[in-house]
C-alpha positions in Angstrom: -15.6 13.1 22.3 -15.0 11.8 25.9 -13.5 8.2 25.8 -12.3 6.0 28.0 -8.6 5.6 27.6 -7.9 2.3 25.0 -5.0 0.0 24.4 -5.0 -0.3 21.1 -2.7 -1.9 18.5 -2.2 -1.0 14.7 -1.0 -3.9 12.6 -0.3 -3.1 9.3 2.6 -4.6 7.1 4.7 -3.6 3.7 6.5 -1.0 2.4 7.4 2.8 4.3 4.4 4.3 2.2 2.2 1.4 4.0 3.6 1.9 7.5 4.0 5.8 7.3 0.4 6.7 7.6 -0.7 4.6 10.8 3.1 6.1 12.4 0.7 9.2 11.8 -2.4 7.5 13.3 -0.4 5.9 16.2 0.6 9.5 17.3 -3.1 11.1 17.0 -4.5 8.2 19.3 -1.9 9.0 21.5 -2.4 12.3 21.6 -6.1 11.6 22.4 -4.8 9.4 25.3 -5.0 6.2 24.5 -2.0 3.4 24.7 -0.7 2.2 21.0 1.1 -0.5 20.0 2.5 -0.8 16.0 2.9 -4.1 15.0 4.9 -3.3 11.3 7.7 -5.1 9.9 11.2 -5.3 11.5 13.1 -2.4 9.9 11.1 -0.2 10.8 10.9 -0.4 14.8 14.0 2.7 14.9 10.7 4.6 13.0 8.9 3.5 15.5 11.1 4.7 18.0 12.1 8.0 16.8 8.1 8.8 17.4 8.5 7.1 21.0 5.6 4.7 19.4 5.5 1.0 21.0 6.6 -1.1 18.7 6.2 -4.8 17.9 8.5 -6.1 15.5 6.6 -8.7 12.7 9.4 -10.7 10.5 9.6 -10.8 6.8 11.1 -8.1 4.7 8.8 -5.4 2.8 11.3 -5.1 0.4 11.2 -8.5 -1.0 7.3 -7.6 -1.7 8.1 -4.6 -3.2 10.8 -6.4 -6.0 8.2 -9.2 -6.5 5.4 -6.7 -7.6 8.0 -4.8 -9.6 8.8 -7.5 -11.8 5.6 -8.7 -12.9 5.0 -5.1 -13.4 1.0 -4.5 -14.9 0.8 -8.3 -15.0 -2.3 -8.7 -11.7 -2.8 -12.1 -11.4 1.2 -12.1 -11.3 2.0 -10.1 -8.7 -0.9 -11.8 -6.9 0.6 -15.1 -7.2 3.8 -13.8 -6.6 3.0 -11.9 -3.8 0.7 -14.5 -2.2 4.2 -17.2 -2.3 6.1 -14.9 -0.3 3.2 -14.1 2.3 2.7 -17.8 2.4 5.7 -18.5 3.6 6.3 -15.5 6.2 2.8 -16.3 7.3 3.7 -18.9 10.9 6.0 -15.8 12.3 4.3 -13.2 11.1 0.8 -13.9 12.4 2.6 -15.7 15.9 3.9 -11.7 16.3 0.8 -9.9 15.8 -1.4 -12.1 18.1 0.7 -11.4 20.7 0.4 -7.9 19.7 -2.9 -7.4 20.3 -2.9 -9.7 23.0 -3.8 -7.1 25.7 -6.1 -4.7 23.2 -9.1 -3.2 23.1 -9.2 -2.7 19.7 -7.3 -3.7 17.0 -6.9 -1.3 13.6 -5.4 -3.5 10.6 -5.0 -2.6 7.0 -5.2 -4.7 4.3 -2.9 -8.2 4.6 -4.3 -8.6 8.3 -8.5 -7.3 7.2 -9.4 -11.0 7.6 -7.4 -12.5 10.2 -7.6 -9.1 12.4 -11.4 -9.1 12.7 -11.8 -12.7 12.9 -9.4 -12.3 16.4 -11.9 -9.6 17.0 -15.1 -11.2 16.7 -13.0 -14.0 18.8 -11.9 -11.5 21.2 -15.6 -9.9 21.6 -13.8 -6.6 21.3 -13.9 -4.0 18.1 -11.9 -3.6 14.9 -11.8 -0.9 12.7 -10.1 -1.2 8.8 -7.6 1.4 7.6 -7.0 0.9 3.8 -4.8 3.2 2.2 -6.6 2.2 -1.8 -10.5 1.6 -2.5 -10.7 -2.0 -1.4 -13.1 -4.4 -0.6 -15.9 -2.0 -1.6 -17.5 -2.6 -4.5 -18.1 0.3 -6.9 -20.0 1.0 -10.9 -17.8 4.2 -10.5 -14.0 3.3 -10.9 -12.3 -0.1 -11.5 -10.2 -2.1 -8.9 -6.7 0.1 -8.8 -5.1 -2.5 -10.6 -7.3 -2.5 -13.4 -7.3 1.0 -13.7 -8.2 0.9 -18.1 -11.4 -1.3 -17.1 -14.5 1.9 -18.2 -16.7 2.7 -14.9 -20.1 0.8 -14.8 -21.1 -2.7 -14.3 -17.2 -4.3 -15.2 -15.7 -2.3 -12.5 -18.4 -3.1 -9.7 -17.0 -6.7 -10.7 -13.7 -6.0 -10.8 -13.7 -4.9 -6.9 -16.3 -8.5 -6.2 -13.8 -10.5 -8.1 -10.9 -8.5 -5.9 -12.3 -9.3 -2.8 -13.1 -13.2 -3.1 -9.7 -13.9 -4.5 -8.6 -12.2 -1.7 -10.4 -14.0 0.6 -10.0 -17.5 -1.1 -6.3 -16.8 -0.8 -6.4 -16.2 2.8 -8.4 -19.2 3.7 -5.8 -21.4 1.5 -2.9 -19.9 3.5 -4.5 -20.5 6.8 -5.9 -24.3 6.1 -2.2 -24.8 5.2 -1.2 -23.4 8.7 -3.6 -24.8 10.8 -2.5 -28.2 8.9 1.0 -27.4 10.4 0.3 -26.5 13.5 -3.9 -27.8 14.8 -3.5 -27.0 18.0 -2.9 -23.3 17.5 -4.1 -21.8 14.4 -7.6 -22.4 14.8 -10.0 -19.5 15.2 -13.7 -18.8 13.3 -12.6 -17.3 9.7 -14.9 -13.9 9.2 -15.6 -11.1 7.5 -15.7 -7.2 8.6 -18.2 -6.0 6.0 -20.4 -9.1 6.2 -24.0 -7.4 6.0 -24.9 -9.8 8.3 -23.2 -9.3 11.1 -24.5 -7.9 14.1 -21.9 -4.9 14.4 -20.3 -3.4 11.2 -16.6 -3.3 11.1 -16.5 0.5 10.3 -14.3 0.8 6.9 -12.0 3.6 7.0 -10.1 5.0 3.8 -7.0 6.9 4.0 -7.4 9.1 0.9 -8.3 12.6 0.4 -12.1 12.9 -0.8 -10.6 16.5 -2.8 -8.7 13.4 -4.7 -11.2 10.9 -5.1 -14.8 11.1 -4.0 -17.2 8.9 -2.3 -19.2 6.9 -4.8 -23.3 7.5 -4.9 -23.4 3.7 -4.6 -21.4 3.6 -1.3 -24.1 4.4 1.1 -23.7 2.0 4.0 -22.9 3.9 7.2 -19.7 2.3 8.2 -17.8 3.7 4.9 -15.8 7.0 5.9 -13.5 8.6 3.1 -11.0 10.4 5.9 -8.9 12.3 4.1 -4.8 11.0 3.8 -2.9 10.7 7.6 -0.4 12.7 7.2 3.2 12.6 9.3 4.0 16.0 10.0 7.6 16.6 10.4 9.2 17.2 13.7 10.3 21.1 14.4 13.5 19.4 15.7 14.2 18.2 11.9 17.5 19.6 10.6 18.2 18.4 6.6 21.7 18.1 5.3 23.9 21.3 5.4 24.4 19.9 1.8 21.0 19.5 0.9 20.2 23.7 1.9 23.3 24.9 -0.3 22.0 22.8 -3.1 18.4 24.0 -2.8 19.9 27.7 -2.5 22.4 27.6 -5.1 19.6 27.9 -7.5 16.5 27.6 -8.7 13.8 25.3 -7.7 14.6 21.9 -8.6 12.4 18.8 -9.3 12.0 15.8 -7.2 12.5 12.9 -8.5 11.9 9.9 -6.0 10.5 6.3 -6.5 10.2 5.4 -3.1 10.2 1.7 -1.7 10.2 0.5 -5.1 12.7 -1.8 -5.8 13.5 -2.0 -9.8 15.7 -3.8 -11.5 15.9 -0.8 -14.2 16.9 1.7 -12.2 20.3 2.1 -13.9 18.2 2.7 -17.3 15.4 5.1 -15.3 18.3 6.9 -14.0 19.7 7.9 -16.9 17.1 9.0 -19.0 16.1 11.1 -16.0 19.3 12.7 -15.5 19.3 13.3 -19.4 15.5 15.0 -19.3 17.1 17.5 -16.6 19.9 18.0 -19.1 17.7 18.3 -21.8 15.2 20.8 -20.0 18.1 22.9 -18.6 16.5 21.9 -14.9 17.6 20.7 -11.9 16.3 18.0 -10.2 17.4 16.4 -6.2 17.2 12.4 -6.9 15.9 10.2 -3.4 17.8 6.8 -4.4 15.3 5.0 -1.9 15.9 0.9 -1.6 15.7 0.9 -5.1 18.1 3.5 -6.7 21.6 3.8 -7.9 23.6 6.5 -6.4 26.2 7.9 -8.5 30.0 8.5 -7.8 29.1 12.5 -6.9 26.7 15.1 -7.2 26.6 18.1 -10.2 25.9 22.0 -9.4 22.8 20.8 -11.2 21.7 17.2 -9.6 21.5 16.0 -5.9 21.8 12.9 -4.8 20.5 11.9 -2.1 18.9 9.0 0.2 15.6 9.6 2.1 14.1 13.4 3.2 11.1 13.6 4.6 8.6 14.2 1.5 6.8 17.1 3.4 9.7 18.9 3.6 11.4 18.5 0.6 8.4 18.7 -2.2 7.1 22.4 -1.1 11.2 23.3 -1.9 10.7 21.4 -5.3 9.3 23.0 -8.2 7.6 19.7 -9.8 7.9 16.1 -8.5 8.1 12.9 -10.7 7.6 9.6 -8.8 6.1 6.2 -9.5 2.4 7.1 -8.3 2.7 5.4 -5.1 -0.4 6.5 -2.6 1.8 7.9 0.0 3.9 9.9 -2.6 1.0 10.7 -4.4 -0.4 12.2 -1.5 2.7 14.2 -0.2 2.9 15.6 -4.2 -0.6 16.7 -4.1 -0.5 18.3 -0.4 2.2 20.5 -1.6 0.6 21.8 -4.5 3.3 21.3 -6.9 2.5 19.6 -10.4 2.9 15.6 -10.4 4.0 13.9 -12.8 4.0 9.7 -12.9 6.0 6.6 -14.1 3.9 3.5 -12.3 5.6 0.8 -12.0 3.3 -1.9 -10.8 -0.4 -2.7 -9.0 -2.2 0.6 -7.8 0.2 3.0 -9.1 -1.6 3.8 -12.6 -4.7 4.1 -10.7 -3.2 7.0 -9.2 -1.3 8.2 -11.9 -4.7 8.5 -13.7 -6.5 10.4 -11.5 -3.5 12.9 -10.7 -4.4 13.8 -14.4 -8.3 13.8 -14.1 -8.0 16.2 -11.8 -5.4 18.5 -13.9 -2.7 18.1 -11.3 0.0 16.9 -13.2 0.2 15.3 -17.2 -0.8 11.8 -18.0 1.1 8.8 -16.5 4.0 7.5 -18.1 4.2 3.9 -18.5 7.6 2.6 -17.4 8.2 0.6 -21.0 7.7 3.9 -22.3 10.0 5.7 -20.8 12.1 8.2 -22.9 13.8 11.2 -22.5 11.4 13.0 -25.0 8.5 11.6 -23.0 10.3 13.3 -19.9 10.9 16.2 -21.4 7.0 16.4 -22.9 5.6 15.6 -19.2 8.3 18.5 -17.7 7.2 21.2 -20.6 3.2 20.4 -19.2 4.2 20.6 -15.7 5.3 24.0 -16.6 2.4 25.4 -17.7 1.2 27.5 -16.0 -2.8 26.6 -15.6 -2.1 23.3 -14.9 0.7 24.9 -11.3 -3.0 26.9 -10.4 -4.4 24.0 -10.6 -2.5 21.9 -8.5 -1.8 25.0 -6.2 -5.4 25.2 -5.8 -6.1 21.2 -4.9 -3.1 21.7 -2.6 -4.7 23.8 -0.3 -8.3 22.3 0.0 -5.9 19.2 1.1 -4.4 20.8 3.6 -7.4 22.1 4.9 -8.8 18.2 5.8 -7.7 16.7 8.8 -7.6 12.7 7.7 -6.1 11.5 11.1 -8.3 13.7 13.3 -11.5 12.2 11.7 -10.1 8.5 12.0 -9.8 9.2 16.4 -13.0 10.4 16.2 -14.7 7.6 13.9 -12.5 4.8 15.5 -13.4 6.5 19.8 -17.2 6.4 17.9 -16.7 3.2 17.1 -15.7 2.1 20.7 -18.1 3.6 22.4 -21.0 2.1 20.3 -22.8 -1.1 21.3 -21.2 -4.2 22.3 -20.2 -7.0 20.0 -23.0 -10.2 20.8 -21.5 -12.7 23.3 -21.0 -16.4 21.7 -19.2 -19.5 23.1 -15.8 -20.3 23.4 -15.2 -16.9 21.9 -13.0 -15.6 24.6 -9.5 -16.7 23.4 -6.5 -15.1 23.5 -4.6 -16.8 21.1 -6.9 -18.9 19.0 -6.1 -19.1 14.6 -8.7 -20.7 12.6 -11.7 -23.2 12.0 -13.5 -22.9 8.9 -17.1 -22.3 9.3 -19.3 -24.4 6.7 -22.1 -22.1 6.1 -24.5 -23.5 3.2 -24.8 -22.2 -0.3 -21.8 -20.5 -1.1 -18.7 -22.8 -1.3 -15.3 -22.4 -2.8 -14.6 -25.8 -2.4 -17.6 -27.9 -4.1 -19.1 -27.1 -7.1 -22.8 -27.3 -5.1 -24.0 -26.4 -2.1 -21.3 -27.6 0.9 -23.0 -29.2 4.0 -20.2 -31.4 5.1 -18.8 -30.6 8.7 -15.6 -32.4 9.8 -15.2 -33.1 13.0 -15.0 -30.7 16.5 -11.4 -29.7 16.6 -10.0 -27.6 19.7 -9.5 -24.2 20.0 -6.5 -23.3 22.1 -5.9 -20.2 24.6 -2.6 -18.9 24.7 -2.0 -21.3 27.4 -2.4 -24.1 26.0 -5.9 -24.8 27.7 -8.2 -26.7 25.8 -11.6 -24.5 25.7 -14.2 -25.9 23.7 -15.4 -27.4 19.7 -15.7 -25.7 16.8 -17.6 -27.1 13.4 -14.5 -27.6 10.5 -15.0 -27.9 6.9 -14.6 -26.6 3.4 -14.3 -22.9 3.4 -17.5 -21.1 2.7 -17.2 -17.8 0.2 -18.5 -15.4 2.4 -16.2 -15.8 5.3 
């Protein structure tokens, strides 16, 4: 497909697992001839620079989000409350930086945290946008529940969990942006829109960046703007050279068990490390332990244990006999792609969901809840992972995943959307730095118990140059905005 070269801004926020897929997408878009800017937490500046991707640093520390989510573990409402409070605290500088990164964009690609605001900005500027989600979010289905509630059975209740999660997300955004508007009324002033509203004249494509081999498209996802592309894998550069000490360890004995808990910051990291080492010793297996953000590095390695801060998963995992990890979507993708058994010890949020999927497709044992982690449960999981039938199934799944091209499919869909019908023009929408005003359609207000018909006086919309370009209505926030 031939498409005019575009300036594309990618907005994402989170840990390494949230950012790395978008580095892969940025490279794919660059290869297709587009100019790409990646806006992500500042700590990933060197990561982007390594791949020569123009980078817009965003304030805040995703390690804080990881710690907050992990400390409440499977308490979904506690996690939402803790993370929301932190997000609200950093929202003003993050949104200023994100908007600046989009200033000259022809198209915006956005992930979870930016779903509402990026779509609102794109609609205001009359440019296309594309939503990329690493999890099955914002699209209800009866096939399985919302990822943070993996034990809910399929059917109407599962559908409700998706619907409710979407409403909570939208309401949280509305509350946060109302706070910003009170603090900076002349800056944060944008009509809030929802990218997947069926009444929109042009639907924002919703790309799910996971494998259809692992989680097929449900029968009740019939809308043409929904796509499951496959994982966005970041290929290891040909110039990558692992440390010689690691190569020596791999060559000195049997294939090890890979152990990584990614970007999860866990206050129990010392206990987890002790149990993993004991289970490996009991089952007479070697191990490579990636310490990551929340790990603990002992004084020295041994003949059977090798500790290292980080190694690209796509390089390391094919050298391992199996992998034990937290069940994050990115690490799960890498272990499944390697075609080896996967053992998950979920810490929080979506990780139990992916752990259950791994077991359901036959690529690993049932996930081990962190509260039940012991030498015995780990040893039992290792025994299952060494079962020849399970190893053969994991090998076949890896082969299938390696045939998918998630980045290539996403680039094709992004270009297809950009080449489609333009968004309808509307008065006062050609703005470059605007934030929010709350439109109030009737019959669906989240503030009033009855149909909300109240409209406050208009408030000015301010551009990046500070000039006022019109009035937009304000008032209570409606549930479908």
